[in-house]
Structure formats: C-alpha cells, structure tokens
C-alpha positions, 0 to 999 in steps of 0.5 A, a space after each residue: 375164863 368160863 366156858 360160856 365166855 370162852 364160847 362167846 370169844 370163839 364166836 366173835 373170833 369166827 365172826 371177825 375172821 369171816 368178815 376179813 375173808 369176805 373183804 378179801 374176796 369181795 372184788 375178785 372176779 369169778 373168772 379169776 377164782 381158778 387162776 393159779 398164778 406162777 409159783 402158786 399151787 392153789 387158787 382162790 376157789 380151793 381156799 374158800 371151798 376149804 374154809 366152808 368145809 373146815 368151818 363145818 368140820 370144826 364148828 358143826 361135825 366135831 361138836 355134834 356129829 352128823 345132823 339131818 341139816 348137813 346134807 343141805 349145807 354141802 355135798 359129800 363131793 364138795 367136802 372131798 374136793 376141798 378137804 385137807 390134802 386135796 389138790 386144787 383143780 384149776 379147770 373151772 368145769 371140774 369145780 362148783 362155780 364161785 357163786 356155788 362156793 360162796 353159797 356153801 360158805 354162807 350156809 355153813 356159816 349161818 348154821 354154825 352161828 345158829 348152833 354155836 349158841 346151843 353148845 353147852 359148857 359141858 359139851 364144849 369141855 368134852 375131849 376130841 380125837 386127833 387132829 386138833 390144834 393146842 386144845 383137845 376139846 370141842 371148845 378148842 375146835 371152835 377157837 381153832 376155826 378162826 385161827 385156821 381161817 385167818 391162815 387161809 386168809 393170808 393165802 388169799 391175800 397173797 393170791 389177790 396180790 398175784 392177781 393184781 388186786 390192791 391190798 385190803 386196808 
C-alpha cells in the first residue's frame, strides 16, 4: 500500500472511530459526565478529554510539532488534565464543562481533518520516538489514533451501561 492510500485509510479510520464515539456520548446528560460508578476509576468527561488530547498528540503534534493554531485548540492545562497517566477528577468544579470538552474535541478533530490532507508521503514515512504502537513512523501515529479511540470508546460504552444507558446499535 502506498503512503497516500495509507493516509486515506488512516483518515477514514479516524472518521469512523469519531463517529462511533459521538454516538456513544450523544445521549449522556451533562450531569452524568463526571459520575464514577462503583467499580470504575474513570468518567465520561476524562475519556472524552483524553481522546481530544490524544488526537492532538498523534495527528497534529507528532506530525508537525507545535503550531500557532494549537493555542486555539486546547490549553496546556487541558492537555495536562487529560494526558496519559492523569487521574480523572470527579468534581465538576475542577474540570472543564462537558460543553467545553466537546468543543475541544470538535476543534482538534476539525484541525486534524484539515491538516491530514497536507501531510506528504515522505513526511509520513519519517520515524518517531517512543512511545508508539506497532509502526514507528508518523503514518503509524495516524493509524494508531483510531485504534486508541476505539479502545476508549469501549470504556465509554461500559460507563454508559453503568449509567443505565441503552447499548448503541
């Protein structure tokens, strides 16, 4: 598979994963975003904030470093609050609102879809440092983005069930 078609595959996988995530969160009330049901160590807000942060990291930062537009996508405090290894904070007052989290998710995704079309085949073949999954290239980071999102979509699906939401069909 040539890099251009692989880039298109990665783009389509990212779009599919995001559509699925959106279907999972569409009917979750804002009041439930910070609920941590018994036996759970996370909540919907952290999962969604983490997805925004990860898409930024994998699809934008890993591809081209920091850019001027990044400040309008998410704050550094947001990145830190939802980064790998951070702990979900159940107090809504110590979090961005669900609307703010959804806005960051949408802005990062929109910017990713704009920029992904500009990534050259030679750029996508460049190697990346750890951490990476499976393929140590910039293309590998794009491909991993959808896999990572689906993993967290599964966690959102479990949270939905614990919040007494019906399964998505």
